N, C-alpha and C positions, 0 to 999 in steps of 0.2 A: 598493587593489583595489576591484572592484565586481562586480556580477552578471554583466556581460558577460565580464569576465576569468575568472571562475570557470567559466562555461559553456564558454569556450575551453579551459581547463585540463582539464576533465573530459570534453571532447567525445569523445575516443577511446574511453573506457570506456562512454560512453552509446551510441556506435555499435555496440560489441560487443553490447549488449543489444538494440538495435533490429534487428540482423541475426542474432540468435541462432537457431540451427537448431531450437529448440524449437517455434516457431510452425508450421513446415511438417511437423513430426513428429506433430502432432495431427491424426489422420486418421480416427479412429473414435470412437463414443460412449464407449468404455472409456478411450481416451486422454484425451478431454475430461474425463471424470470424475476421472481421476488428476490432471490439471492443476488442476481446481477444488478438490479436496480438499487440495492443497498451497497453492495461491495464496490461499485464504481466510484463512490466517494473516497474510499480508501486508495483506489488507484490514482485518483486525481490528487489527493493530499500527499501521496508519495512523491509525485512530481513536484509539488510545492516545496516539500522538504529538500528535494534535490536542488531546486533553483535557489532556495535560501542558502544552502551550502555554497553553491557557486558564487552567489553575491558576496558571501562572507570571506571566501578563501581565494578569490581571484578578482581581477579588476574588470568590472562590467560597466564602467562609466568612462567618460572622456574628460580630459586627456588621459590616455593610458599611462599607468605607472605599474612597476612590479609590486605585487602585493603578497605578503606572507612568505611561507615556505614553498620553494619550487616543487618539492615532493608532493605536498598536499594539493598544490595547483594541478599537478599532473593527475593525481588520483581522482580528484573530483571532475576534471574535464574529461577524463577517460570514461567515467561513469555517465556523465551527461551525454556524451556522444552516443552511447549505446541505448540509453533510456529515451532520449528525445528524438533520435533519428535511427531507430533500428529498422530492420527490413521485415516486411510482412511476408506471407506465404507466396506472394507473387513477385517478391524482390523489390517492392516499392518502399521508399523510406517513409516511416511514420513513427510518431511517438507511441509508447505503449498505451497511453491513454486513448489516443485516436484508434489504435488497433482494437482496444476493448469496446469502444463505442460501436464500431462496425460489427464486431462479433455479437454484441447485444442486439442490434437491429435484426441480424439474421436469425437470432433465436426468438424473435418476437417480443423482446423486452423494450420498454419505453426509455428513450434517452432525453425526453423533453424536460423532466424535472431537473436532472443534473445539468443540462445545458442552460436552462434558465438561471439556475443558481450560479454557475460559473460566469455567465455573461453579465450577471448583475454586479460583479466585483470589478473594481478598478484599482484598488490598493489593498494591501494587507489589512489596513485599518477597517476596511469595509466588511471583512469577514464576520466579525462578531456582531456588528449591527444588523447585517443580513440574517445571521443565525437567530438573533433575537426576534426578528419579525417573521421568521420562517416556521413552518410546521413539520419539519423533518422529524422522523422517529428519534427517540431519545438516544438510542445507541449511536446513530450517525452524528447527532448533535454533540454529544460528549466526546466522541472520537475526534471530531474536527476542532472542537474548542481546545482540547489538550494540545493537539498539534500546533495550533496557531499561537497558543500561549508560549510554547517552547520557541517558536520562530520569533515571536515578538520580543522575547527576552534577549535574543541575539547572541547567545553563547554558542560558538561553533561546535564545541565538543558535545553539548547537549542536543543540538540539532542532529549531529552525526549519530548520536545514540539512538534517537527516535527513528532515524532513517535506517540504521544498520540492524538493530535488534527487533524492530517491528516490521520487518520486511515482508514482501509478498511471497517469499519462499515458504511462509508459514502455511500456505495452501499446499497440502501434501500431494504426493503422486496419486494417492487413492482418489482424489477429486477428478483427476484426468481420466482415471479408469471408470469412474461413475459417469462421466460425460460420454465416453465411448459406448458404454452400455445403454445409456439413454438414446444415443443416436440410432442404435439398432432397433430399439423399441418404438421410437418416434421418428421414423425416417422423413416425415414431413417438415421437421425442424432441422435447419442446417446448423450444426454445431462445429463444423470444420474449422472455422476461424477462431472459435473459442478454445478448442482443443489446441490449436497452434499457439494461441496466446499463452496458455498455461505451460505448455511444453517449452516454449521459447523462453518464457520468464524464468522458469525453474532452471533451465540449462544455463542461461546467461548469469543468473545470480550465483549458482553453484560453482561455475567454472571461472568466472571473471569478476563480476561485481561484488560478490560476497567477500572474497579475499581482499579486493581493493578497498572496500568499506572498512574492514577490520584494520587494515594498514593505516587508513585515514584516521581512525579513532586513536590508534597508537601514536601517530604523529602529533595529533592535537593534544593528547593528554601528557605525553612524555613521562616524566617522573613525578608529576603533580598528583599526589594521592587524593586531594580534594576533588580534582577534576574526574579522576577515576570513580570516586564515590558518587558523584553527580551523574556520571554516565550509567552506573548501575541502577540508580534510582529512576532515571528516565526510561531506561530499558524495561524495567519491571512495570512501570505504569503504562508504558506503550502496549505491553502484552495484556495487561489488565483491561485497557480500553478496547483492544481488539476482541478480547473475550466477551465484553459487554456488547460489542457490535454483533458478534456471532449469536449471542443470546437473544438479541432483539430480532434478528432474522429468523431464528428458530421459532420464536413466539408467533411471528407473522405467518410462517409456513403452517404451524399447527392450527392457527386460527382459520386457515383456508380449508382444513380437513373437516368435512361434514360427517358427523357420527351417523352410523347406520342404526336405525331403531330395531331393537330386538323383538 
């Protein structure tokens, strides 16, 4: 098996996401705020997958020792550099997560719930216990539970699968176009940083990080068919969990729409 075969096998589930009715349902600032307050968990969990890979594939403790394949060390460190310390629209260094939080605030979305959640965590083991006590929407809950089950299992090729095939580039260009249209209709809401975030993320993923991530999966799997099969399984479930997350956001947006009496 190889990357091309996996993309063929998960293609139909990916198409479900790319054609999801959620995008067209986002028509007002309140709808957008709802989307952002849900989706930010996926932005954060993406960073968690990234650091889990760095911990697995490089030496992140003392005393330093060379760990694993130098090629995979390079690949993951290159991705970490871009994701954890990218440049914002003003040229300041920030992680994509921090950029997203700032964009949320400018759009009037609340960041208190995600910040409280993240600040309540000290170790990976805390995630499930905090989730058990939390009242997050089911779509977010199941999305995070799957991610951290994969992380806890500790198999780099499976973590790489969730990272690579459940990526943020699943938000299509049409979403950026929707944001620009909304900015014209609601000039009082500043969406410039949000548009920059999506454009930057799509650009970086497509030109640099996507190819690097594919190469990393190839290096981790080699000629091991069992690993390739596990990569495909994780990739498919990652897309299914993303679909469930999108479904949950769509339900919340529809619930905000007040029917007009005839």
